[in-house]
TITI-233159 format. One record per residue (C-alpha): x, y, z. Coordinates in steps of 0.1 Angstrom, whole numbers, always signed. Example, Ala and Ser with C-alpha at 12.3 -4.5 7.8 and 13.67 -1.06 7.14 Angstrom:
<x: +123 | y: -45 | z: +78> .
<x: +137 | y: -11 | z: +71> .
This chain:
<x: -49 | y: -105 | z: -124> .
<x: -73 | y: -95 | z: -147> .
<x: -98 | y: -124 | z: -161> .
<x: -102 | y: -127 | z: -195> .
<x: -138 | y: -115 | z: -198> .
<x: -130 | y: -86 | z: -177> .
<x: -105 | y: -73 | z: -200> .
<x: -117 | y: -47 | z: -225> .
<x: -105 | y: -31 | z: -256> .
<x: -87 | y: +1 | z: -249> .
<x: -78 | y: -10 | z: -211> .
<x: -43 | y: +6 | z: -206> .
<x: -17 | y: -1 | z: -179> .
<x: +18 | y: +17 | z: -177> .
<x: +49 | y: +20 | z: -155> .
<x: +79 | y: +43 | z: -153> .
<x: +118 | y: +37 | z: -147> .
<x: +147 | y: +56 | z: -146> .
<x: +178 | y: +38 | z: -166> .
<x: +210 | y: +33 | z: -143> .
<x: +243 | y: +25 | z: -151> .
<x: +236 | y: -4 | z: -128> .
<x: +207 | y: -17 | z: -149> .
<x: +234 | y: -16 | z: -179> .
<x: +259 | y: -36 | z: -158> .
<x: +234 | y: -60 | z: -147> .
<x: +220 | y: -63 | z: -181> .
<x: +257 | y: -71 | z: -195> .
<x: +265 | y: -97 | z: -168> .
<x: +232 | y: -116 | z: -171> .
<x: +232 | y: -117 | z: -213> .
<x: +269 | y: -113 | z: -219> .
<x: +259 | y: -85 | z: -245> .
<x: +293 | y: -62 | z: -238> .
<x: +289 | y: -45 | z: -270> .
<x: +314 | y: -13 | z: -265> .
<x: +287 | y: +8 | z: -279> .
<x: +266 | y: +3 | z: -245> .
<x: +293 | y: +3 | z: -221> .
<x: +325 | y: +20 | z: -235> .
<x: +324 | y: +61 | z: -234> .
<x: +355 | y: +65 | z: -256> .
<x: +338 | y: +38 | z: -280> .
<x: +307 | y: +54 | z: -281> .
<x: +322 | y: +90 | z: -286> .
<x: +337 | y: +81 | z: -318> .
<x: +300 | y: +72 | z: -331> .
<x: +271 | y: +90 | z: -343> .
<x: +256 | y: +86 | z: -308> .
<x: +282 | y: +103 | z: -289> .
<x: +276 | y: +88 | z: -256> .
<x: +269 | y: +50 | z: -245> .
<x: +231 | y: +40 | z: -252> .
<x: +214 | y: +10 | z: -233> .
<x: +206 | y: -21 | z: -248> .
<x: +172 | y: -19 | z: -267> .
<x: +161 | y: -52 | z: -252> .
<x: +168 | y: -36 | z: -217> .
<x: +140 | y: -10 | z: -223> .
<x: +119 | y: -36 | z: -241> .
<x: +121 | y: -59 | z: -210> .
<x: +99 | y: -36 | z: -192> .
<x: +69 | y: -46 | z: -215> .
<x: +73 | y: -79 | z: -197> .
<x: +70 | y: -63 | z: -163> .
<x: +37 | y: -45 | z: -174> .
<x: +23 | y: -76 | z: -188> .
<x: +31 | y: -100 | z: -162> .
<x: +22 | y: -76 | z: -133> .
<x: -4 | y: -49 | z: -146> .
<x: -23 | y: -60 | z: -178> .
<x: -32 | y: -89 | z: -181> .
<x: -9 | y: -95 | z: -147> .
<x: -3 | y: -130 | z: -133> .
<x: -10 | y: -159 | z: -155> .
<x: -1 | y: -138 | z: -188> .
<x: +19 | y: -159 | z: -212> .
<x: +35 | y: -137 | z: -235> .
<x: +42 | y: -153 | z: -266> .
<x: +44 | y: -126 | z: -295> .
<x: +61 | y: -93 | z: -298> .
<x: +72 | y: -71 | z: -327> .
<x: +93 | y: -42 | z: -318> .
<x: +105 | y: -11 | z: -336> .
<x: +137 | y: +9 | z: -318> .
<x: +132 | y: +46 | z: -327> .
<x: +153 | y: +64 | z: -305> .
<x: +183 | y: +57 | z: -284> .
<x: +178 | y: +55 | z: -246> .
<x: +210 | y: +64 | z: -223> .
<x: +218 | y: +63 | z: -184> .
<x: +196 | y: +89 | z: -168> .
<x: +166 | y: +89 | z: -192> .
<x: +135 | y: +80 | z: -174> .
<x: +111 | y: +57 | z: -196> .
<x: +76 | y: +53 | z: -196> .
<x: +61 | y: +17 | z: -207> .
<x: +29 | y: +15 | z: -220> .
<x: +5 | y: -11 | z: -229> .
<x: -32 | y: -6 | z: -244> .
<x: -55 | y: -37 | z: -257> .
<x: -61 | y: -35 | z: -291> .
<x: -80 | y: -68 | z: -296> .
<x: -93 | y: -98 | z: -283> .
<x: -95 | y: -135 | z: -294> .
<x: -121 | y: -152 | z: -273> .
<x: -114 | y: -185 | z: -288> .
<x: -77 | y: -187 | z: -271> .
<x: -79 | y: -162 | z: -244> .
<x: -56 | y: -142 | z: -265> .
<x: -53 | y: -104 | z: -261> .
<x: -30 | y: -79 | z: -286> .
<x: -17 | y: -49 | z: -269> .
<x: -2 | y: -20 | z: -286> .
<x: +35 | y: -15 | z: -266> .
<x: +47 | y: +22 | z: -267> .
<x: +78 | y: +31 | z: -247> .
<x: +84 | y: +73 | z: -244> .
<x: +112 | y: +89 | z: -228> .
<x: +109 | y: +117 | z: -204> .
<x: +105 | y: +142 | z: -234> .
<x: +75 | y: +121 | z: -245> .
<x: +91 | y: +109 | z: -277> .
<x: +86 | y: +75 | z: -287> .
<x: +118 | y: +53 | z: -283> .
<x: +100 | y: +19 | z: -288> .
<x: +71 | y: +7 | z: -303> .
<x: +53 | y: -27 | z: -312> .
<x: +26 | y: -51 | z: -309> .
<x: +23 | y: -78 | z: -282> .
<x: +3 | y: -111 | z: -279> .
<x: -7 | y: -125 | z: -247> .
<x: -25 | y: -156 | z: -239> .
<x: -45 | y: -154 | z: -205> .
<x: -41 | y: -188 | z: -186> .
<x: -66 | y: -185 | z: -158> .
<x: -61 | y: -211 | z: -127> .
<x: -90 | y: -232 | z: -119> .
<x: -103 | y: -217 | z: -84> .
<x: -122 | y: -236 | z: -62> .
<x: -148 | y: -215 | z: -42> .
<x: -139 | y: -209 | z: -8> .
<x: -165 | y: -205 | z: +21> .
<x: -160 | y: -173 | z: +41> .
<x: -143 | y: -173 | z: +76> .
<x: -107 | y: -170 | z: +85> .
<x: -104 | y: -206 | z: +90> .
<x: -108 | y: -211 | z: +51> .
<x: -87 | y: -179 | z: +41> .
<x: -50 | y: -172 | z: +47> .
<x: -47 | y: -148 | z: +75> .
<x: -31 | y: -114 | z: +57> .
<x: -30 | y: -83 | z: +72> .
<x: -19 | y: -46 | z: +59> .
<x: -12 | y: -22 | z: +87> .
<x: -10 | y: +13 | z: +76> .
<x: +13 | y: +37 | z: +94> .
<x: +33 | y: +5 | z: +107> .
<x: +65 | y: +26 | z: +112> .
<x: +49 | y: +44 | z: +142> .
<x: +52 | y: +33 | z: +182> .
<x: +17 | y: +15 | z: +178> .
<x: +20 | y: +4 | z: +145> .
<x: +51 | y: -15 | z: +153> .
<x: +36 | y: -31 | z: +180> .
<x: +7 | y: -41 | z: +160> .
<x: +28 | y: -55 | z: +133> .
<x: +48 | y: -77 | z: +160> .
<x: +13 | y: -90 | z: +179> .
<x: -4 | y: -101 | z: +142> .
<x: +28 | y: -117 | z: +135> .
<x: +28 | y: -136 | z: +164> .
<x: -9 | y: -144 | z: +156> .
<x: -2 | y: -160 | z: +126> .
<x: -6 | y: -135 | z: +102> .
<x: +11 | y: -126 | z: +70> .
<x: +21 | y: -89 | z: +74> .
<x: +23 | y: -61 | z: +49> .
<x: +42 | y: -33 | z: +66> .
<x: +34 | y: +1 | z: +52> .
<x: +55 | y: +31 | z: +54> .
<x: +55 | y: +69 | z: +38> .
<x: +89 | y: +82 | z: +45> .
<x: +105 | y: +58 | z: +70> .
<x: +118 | y: +32 | z: +47> .
<x: +147 | y: +23 | z: +69> .
<x: +124 | y: +16 | z: +99> .
<x: +103 | y: -5 | z: +80> .
<x: +129 | y: -26 | z: +64> .
<x: +144 | y: -31 | z: +101> .
<x: +110 | y: -40 | z: +112> .
<x: +105 | y: -65 | z: +85> .
<x: +140 | y: -82 | z: +90> .
<x: +130 | y: -86 | z: +127> .
<x: +97 | y: -102 | z: +122> .
<x: +108 | y: -125 | z: +92> .
<x: +102 | y: -161 | z: +100> .
<x: +98 | y: -196 | z: +85> .
<x: +60 | y: -195 | z: +92> .
<x: +49 | y: -163 | z: +81> .
<x: +55 | y: -138 | z: +53> .
<x: +62 | y: -101 | z: +59> .
<x: +66 | y: -77 | z: +32> .
<x: +70 | y: -38 | z: +31> .
<x: +51 | y: -16 | z: +9> .
<x: +50 | y: +23 | z: +5> .
<x: +22 | y: +51 | z: -1> .
<x: +11 | y: +84 | z: +3> .
<x: -22 | y: +73 | z: +13> .
<x: -37 | y: +109 | z: +3> .
<x: -28 | y: +100 | z: -32> .
<x: -55 | y: +74 | z: -50> .
<x: -29 | y: +60 | z: -75> .
<x: -2 | y: +53 | z: -49> .
<x: -26 | y: +33 | z: -29> .
<x: -39 | y: +14 | z: -60> .
<x: -4 | y: +5 | z: -68> .
<x: +4 | y: -4 | z: -31> .
<x: -29 | y: -27 | z: -27> .
<x: -17 | y: -44 | z: -60> .
<x: +14 | y: -52 | z: -47> .
<x: +3 | y: -67 | z: -12> .
<x: -23 | y: -90 | z: -33> .
<x: +4 | y: -101 | z: -58> .
<x: +28 | y: -108 | z: -31> .
<x: +9 | y: -123 | z: -3> .
<x: -24 | y: -135 | z: -22> .
<x: -51 | y: -111 | z: -7> .
<x: -60 | y: -92 | z: +23> .
<x: -83 | y: -102 | z: +51> .
<x: -74 | y: -73 | z: +76> .
<x: -65 | y: -37 | z: +71> .
<x: -55 | y: -17 | z: +102> .
<x: -51 | y: +20 | z: +98> .
<x: -30 | y: +32 | z: +127> .
<x: -16 | y: +63 | z: +106> .
<x: -21 | y: +98 | z: +124> .
<x: -8 | y: +131 | z: +120> .
<x: +17 | y: +148 | z: +144> .
<x: +2 | y: +170 | z: +171> .
<x: +15 | y: +202 | z: +174> .
<x: -4 | y: +225 | z: +198> .
<x: -20 | y: +253 | z: +182> .
<x: -48 | y: +274 | z: +192> .
<x: -78 | y: +285 | z: +168> .
<x: -63 | y: +322 | z: +162> .
<x: -29 | y: +306 | z: +148> .
<x: -46 | y: +280 | z: +124> .
<x: -48 | y: +280 | z: +89> .
<x: -73 | y: +259 | z: +65> .
<x: -41 | y: +241 | z: +53> .
<x: -36 | y: +229 | z: +91> .
<x: -68 | y: +215 | z: +90> .
<x: -68 | y: +198 | z: +55> .
<x: -37 | y: +181 | z: +64> .
<x: -53 | y: +161 | z: +91> .
<x: -86 | y: +156 | z: +71> .
<x: -64 | y: +141 | z: +42> .
<x: -44 | y: +120 | z: +63> .
<x: -75 | y: +108 | z: +83> .
<x: -104 | y: +109 | z: +57> .
<x: -91 | y: +113 | z: +24> .
<x: -65 | y: +84 | z: +31> .
<x: -92 | y: +62 | z: +46> .
<x: -113 | y: +66 | z: +17> .
<x: -88 | y: +55 | z: -8> .
<x: -81 | y: +23 | z: +13> .
<x: -116 | y: +15 | z: +14> .
<x: -119 | y: +21 | z: -23> .
<x: -95 | y: -5 | z: -32> .
<x: -94 | y: -29 | z: -5> .
<x: -136 | y: -34 | z: +1> .
<x: -137 | y: -50 | z: -32> .
<x: -113 | y: -77 | z: -20> .
<x: -130 | y: -83 | z: +10> .
<x: -163 | y: -82 | z: -11> .
<x: -147 | y: -109 | z: -34> .
<x: -141 | y: -134 | z: -4> .
<x: -174 | y: -125 | z: +17> .
<x: -150 | y: -117 | z: +44> .
<x: -125 | y: -91 | z: +59> .
<x: -121 | y: -66 | z: +89> .
<x: -114 | y: -30 | z: +90> .
<x: -99 | y: -14 | z: +122> .
<x: -94 | y: +24 | z: +124> .
<x: -79 | y: +45 | z: +151> .
<x: -101 | y: +74 | z: +167> .
<x: -89 | y: +92 | z: +202> .
<x: -102 | y: +97 | z: +235> .
<x: -95 | y: +135 | z: +227> .
<x: -132 | y: +134 | z: +210> .
<x: -146 | y: +125 | z: +243> .
<x: -125 | y: +146 | z: +266> .
<x: -109 | y: +173 | z: +240> .
<x: -75 | y: +188 | z: +246> .
<x: -66 | y: +225 | z: +241> .
<x: -48 | y: +232 | z: +208> .
<x: -58 | y: +201 | z: +189> .
<x: -87 | y: +213 | z: +171> .
<x: -75 | y: +199 | z: +136> .
<x: -66 | y: +163 | z: +151> .
<x: -100 | y: +163 | z: +170> .
<x: -121 | y: +172 | z: +140> .
<x: -105 | y: +151 | z: +118> .
<x: -104 | y: +117 | z: +142> .
<x: -143 | y: +127 | z: +151> .
<x: -152 | y: +124 | z: +111> .
<x: -132 | y: +92 | z: +110> .
<x: -153 | y: +78 | z: +140> .
<x: -184 | y: +89 | z: +119> .
<x: -170 | y: +73 | z: +85> .
<x: -162 | y: +42 | z: +102> .
<x: -196 | y: +37 | z: +116> .
<x: -212 | y: +47 | z: +82> .
<x: -189 | y: +17 | z: +67> .
<x: -199 | y: -5 | z: +93> .
<x: -237 | y: -2 | z: +83> .
<x: -231 | y: -5 | z: +48> .
<x: -204 | y: -34 | z: +50> .
<x: -218 | y: -58 | z: +76> .
<x: -243 | y: -77 | z: +51> .
<x: -212 | y: -83 | z: +30> .
<x: -193 | y: -103 | z: +58> .
<x: -171 | y: -73 | z: +65> .
<x: -166 | y: -57 | z: +100> .
<x: -154 | y: -21 | z: +107> .
<x: -141 | y: -16 | z: +144> .
<x: -123 | y: +13 | z: +159> .
<x: -99 | y: +15 | z: +187> .
<x: -98 | y: +50 | z: +208> .
<x: -65 | y: +51 | z: +229> .
<x: -57 | y: +75 | z: +255> .
<x: -25 | y: +92 | z: +255> .
<x: -1 | y: +65 | z: +246> .
<x: +39 | y: +63 | z: +253> .
<x: +52 | y: +66 | z: +219> .
<x: +72 | y: +92 | z: +199> .
<x: +39 | y: +109 | z: +188> .
<x: +37 | y: +126 | z: +222> .
<x: +75 | y: +135 | z: +227> .
<x: +69 | y: +172 | z: +225> .
<x: +41 | y: +171 | z: +250> .
<x: +57 | y: +187 | z: +281> .
<x: +66 | y: +158 | z: +309> .
<x: +43 | y: +176 | z: +334> .
<x: +14 | y: +170 | z: +312> .
<x: +21 | y: +137 | z: +306> .
<x: +25 | y: +129 | z: +345> .
<x: -9 | y: +145 | z: +350> .
<x: -26 | y: +125 | z: +324> .
<x: -13 | y: +92 | z: +341> .
<x: -26 | y: +105 | z: +378> .
<x: -57 | y: +109 | z: +360> .
<x: -62 | y: +74 | z: +350> .
<x: -75 | y: +52 | z: +376> .
<x: -47 | y: +27 | z: +364> .
<x: -23 | y: +55 | z: +373> .
<x: -1 | y: +50 | z: +339> .
<x: -2 | y: +63 | z: +301> .
<x: -12 | y: +34 | z: +277> .
<x: +17 | y: +15 | z: +263> .
<x: +19 | y: +2 | z: +226> .
<x: +12 | y: -34 | z: +238> .
<x: -20 | y: -22 | z: +252> .
<x: -34 | y: -12 | z: +218> .
<x: -16 | y: -41 | z: +198> .
<x: -38 | y: -65 | z: +224> .
<x: -71 | y: -47 | z: +213> .
<x: -63 | y: -51 | z: +178> .
<x: -52 | y: -90 | z: +183> .
<x: -89 | y: -92 | z: +196> .
<x: -106 | y: -76 | z: +170> .
<x: -89 | y: -94 | z: +140> .
<x: -97 | y: -126 | z: +156> .
<x: -124 | y: -148 | z: +151> .
<x: -137 | y: -142 | z: +188> .
<x: -148 | y: -107 | z: +177> .
<x: -167 | y: -117 | z: +144> .
<x: -201 | y: -105 | z: +156> .
<x: -187 | y: -72 | z: +167> .
<x: -191 | y: -42 | z: +146> .
<x: -193 | y: -3 | z: +146> .
<x: -179 | y: -7 | z: +182> .
<x: -153 | y: +15 | z: +199> .
<x: -126 | y: +0 | z: +221> .
<x: -114 | y: +25 | z: +246> .
<x: -80 | y: +18 | z: +259> .
<x: -73 | y: +48 | z: +286> .
<x: -68 | y: +30 | z: +317> .
<x: -102 | y: +40 | z: +329> .
<x: -101 | y: +76 | z: +323> .
<x: -136 | y: +75 | z: +300> .
<x: -162 | y: +50 | z: +311> .
<x: -196 | y: +49 | z: +289> .
């Protein structure tokens, strides 16, 4: 939540929601308000509204969501609200609920908020003034170190072959885990259900990490549900079509750069301040063996991963004095769906070149993550752990 002193006049927050028939049915079930104007199409047709309208307080209830989760957030005691309902809202309408700080009363830690609800046509449907008292918990300072902080990991790209195994390993290691996905919601939910147990919490979160606002919302959600973040593991990578330079467009390059660099930049922007506040945190990023032994046709991938390698080392130097470590894992070819389009002959050749005579497995990678995440690696930063069966030895 925002501390009272940190809140400024003019601060804003908002959310959007599309009203569904199910929303109205749940509201009726909860409150008992079964006014025919809200639920009976034939009755509504005989009125000036012509179609059923959503309960005014259904829309207004989302003011509580903005106040309770965004501005000010946890600890907000919403004790007064004026409301004026100006236009009806119907099923299918998308409302945008906004709150803006108008005034502060320092003696009692109270803020006044202008609350406005707009429809998808930017028309004001509801307006009013909210009064909120901020109840701040008494926080005892916690010394740095994992023994004093609950272990909470955010795994980006958790629905991939390596990401799933990393989630499983960290859960086994005692971490609360936030499973990130972009498009594969079902995979994320199935993984959550498999990993849930009585000892650790396991949640699902989503974001396109190339979009700053989505990353901000995701990080806020994770902190709200799990309390903090102490470990960020960025497993995400782009697909690997083999394309030679003559057939590449800049969009091909930009896509890999957005996934690896822009995404990591946004993650660091919102997670590093959390680490700084607790004087502890660990970041693990994924580079690739292909930086050192390039593969023909992977130019965008190798370029972006090389940039991520430099980005991670720069972060390691800058963040080390703040108790934050940044390390990299560089896998060789790993037996996951990422390489499913690579010919079997090529995979066999890679395995034959490795002194250990096989491809890496997801559990090999997860083991290295487990080590770097542990207190045993607290004095390691800016390093790259190569997991390639001995193909590259430095």
